[in-house]
C-alpha positions, 0 to 999 in steps of 0.5 A, a space after each residue: 543948149 544943154 541935151 537934157 535926158 530924162 528918167 522918171 518912171 512916172 509918165 507924169 513927172 516925166 512931162 512936167 519936167 519936160 516942159 519945165 526944162 523945155 521951156 528954157 532956151 538953154 535945154 534941149 529936151 533930147 529924150 525921155 525914159 521910164 526905167 533905167 535900162 532905157 536911160 543907159 541906151 538913150 544915153 548911148 545913143 543920143 549922149 546927152 550933156 545932161 542926165 535927170 536920174 530918179 533912183 525907183 524904177 522898174 527894169 534897172 535902179 536909177 544906181 545901177 543905171 548910172 554906173 552903167 553910163 559910167 562904164 561906157 560914157 561920161 555925162 554929167 547925171 543929176 540925182 533926184 531923190 525922195 526922202 526914203 531914197 535920200 541915203 542911196 543917194 550919196 551912193 549914186 555919188 559915189 558911183 558918178 553922179 553929180 549932184 543929189 537934189 531932193 526932188 521937186 514939186 514941180 506942181 507948186 514951183 513958181 517963177 522964181 523957184 523955176 528959173 533958180 532951178 533950171 539955173 543950178 542944172 544949167 550951171 552944174 551941165 555947163 561947168 561939168 563940161 569944161 572942168 577936168 573931172 569929166 575925164 576917165 582917169 580923174 573921174 576915177 580917181 573922184 568919183 569912183 570910191 566903192 562902199 566898204 562893210 569896214 574901213 581899212 584904216 592905215 594905222 598912223 603914227 602922228 608927229 609935231 614938228 613944234 610942241 603943240 598944234 598951229 591950229 585949234 580948228 579946221 572948218 571947211 565950206 561946201 556947196 554943189 559938187 560939195 559931198 563928194 569933194 568933203 568925202 575925199 577930203 577926209 579920206 585923205 585926212 584920214 581919222 587920226 586927224 588930231 584937230 576937231 573939223 567942222 563943215 557947213 555943206 548947203 543941204 536940204 533937210 532930207 539930206 542931213 542925217 544921210 549926210 554923215 551916216 554916209 561920211 562916217 562908213 565911207 571915210 573912217 573918221 567919227 561923222 556927226 550933225 552938230 548939236 549945240 553946246 557940244 565939246 569938240 574932239 580931235 579928230 571928229 567931225 561936226 555937220 552944220 544941221 540944214 536949219 542952223 547956222 554952226 558956230 563956235 565959242 571958247 568953253 569954261 576949260 578953254 576948249 571949243 564948243 559948238 553953237 547953233 544959231 538961229 538967225 537970219 539967212 546970210 545970202 538966202 541960206 542957213 547955215 551958210 559957210 560966211 557965218 562959220 568962217 566968221 565965228 573961228 576967226 573970231 574966236 580962234 583967230 589965227 589958230 583956224 584953219 579954213 578951206 573952201 570947196 566947190 559951189 555955186 555963189 559967194 557964200 564963205 569969201 567974207 568969212 574967209 577974208 576974216 579969217 585971213 586978216 585974223 592971220 588964219 590959214 585959207 586954202 581954196 579948190 582949185 577951178 579945174 577940180 571944181 564941179 562948180 568954181 562959184 565960191 571959191 573964185 569969190 574968195 579969190 577974188 577978195 584975196 584972202 586966199 594963200 593957198 589954191 590947190 587941187 582936191 587931191 592934194 588939199 589933205 598933204 597941204 592941210 597936214 603941212 601947214 598944220 604941222 603934223 606928219 603921218 607915218 
């Protein structure tokens, strides 16, 4: 049973969340807090497995509460945010939160949506309790990265082991737990990485612009939400918008160009990682480097198999470093993953495979 603490300054929200979650036999509501300070005190007293944290609260904000909690203990913290606090939600990930969700409208949720909502919370908490990121040293490595006004860039000299790069594009797919994993991977690749990078991260619409902005501020790379018909530039990062599939095509000068597809949902998802990977397999074939990171479900597995069958290189994040070992696990089950690696070692593996060394 998942021992849960709810922190929100609205008594109505606390009551409704308590009823929705409390009706699920997998959860036990151990405490409710009306502000961040109370949330910290109640966490230390009850030691919950899961904390649902609002951001805007009196006395102490949700962000400050997360920092205070993570200094004293480790627990899965899920942040609920609204459009006006979406950017702060990503800062909460830096402080140690596991995931950021758009605050649901509990009054209009039907039975199916409630079941899906509770399933996500349960999966996050259950996985968090078992994977290696709950240890202090690894949490510091993966999560405790401070935001700074300027990114200190280490000058890098790119040396090619062959006359040209072995790959044309790096494609990354992720879902639950993905934002912080993508941030870590991009930081490790560095601002001088010589391939264009395309990313499909399952994300709500209110987060897409803030996600790109947060990645740009914290990684030092040029990150933007993809638009239709953009030429892909080396070292630039293109994020799939929340309501369109991200694909690629070859332009008139044989350069790669983004394509935004308004086609049907895949796995009930748009954008879908499968669509992105499949497009890469079709257009660049063996010159695709595909990476599948943490996430629920199986999106990306079939597309990764297409990349694998086309001769491309496929990498899946290891179970012990995933927040949710769902999408990578599905790809491994299809026998289409060439490398399984911990998150903090994927960037070095990518550079080695791509034939790039930094000095």
